[in-house]
N, C-alpha and C positions, 0 to 999 in steps of 0.2 A: 170789529168787536161790537156785539149787540149792546143795547142799552142795559139789559139785565146783567150781562157779563161785566160791563164797566161798573155797575152798581155793586156787584158781588166783590169786585176787586177793591173798591173803596171800603166796603164793609170788612173785608179781610184786613185791610190796612188799619181800620178802626180797632179790630180785635187784637191785632199785634200791638197797637199803641196802648190799649188797655192792659194787655199782658205785661207790658214793660212799666206800667205805672203802679208803683208799690202802694200808693194811697188809695187809688181808685179801683184797682182790681178786686180787693176784698169787698167793696161795696157792690160791684157788679156781680160777683160770685154769690154774695148774700141775697141779692135781689132775684137771681135766677134759681138758686137752690141747687145748682149743678156742682158736681165734683170736678176737679181738674181733668180727669179722664173723660167724663161726659162732655165737658167743654170742648176738648180736642176732637171727640167723635162727632160732635154736631157742627163743627166749624164749616163744613161743606154744604150745610142745609140752608137754602135761601131764606126760609122762614126764620131760622135762628139768626142769620146775618142781619135780617131786618130788626130783630130785637136788640142786637148790638147797636145799631144806629139809633133805634128808639132811645136807648139808654143815654148815649152821648148827646142826643138832641134835647135831653131834659135840662141841660145847663149850658147857657151861652159860653161860659168860661171853658167848659170841656170842648165845645165845638171849636172855639178859637185855638185852644192848645193843640187839639188833634190836627186841625187844618194847618196851623203854623209848622207843626212837626213834619207834615207830609207835603208841604208846598201846594196845598189845595185852596181853592176859593172857599169862602165861608159858607156858601150855599151848597157846596158839594155833598155834605152828608144828607141834607134835606132832599136834594134831587135824587141821590142814590136810594134813599129810603122809599121815595115815590115809585121807583122802578122795581122794587122787590115785592114779593107777595104780601098783601095786606096794606101796602103803602098807598094804594089808590084810594083808600077810604079815610085817609087822614085829612082833617080840616083844620087849617091853621087860622087862628083868629087873632 
């Protein structure tokens, strides 16, 4: 599996986690402006998947909750984001 394929898999897990989170999903939907149909249609786009990870990475508690729910290391979302389009330009300070 390529690095990007692995990153897309983690991002899809993140999207599924968001979809199951009744409190956080409306925040994500509001921030994207997408309808549920548009969300489903864009789920296969690497650029959109990067935005899913960007959203989760905004809050350490979200990262921890997502990683705990999926048995991932806490740096997995950040590493996945770096492998998706636009991720190479992120600068963590």
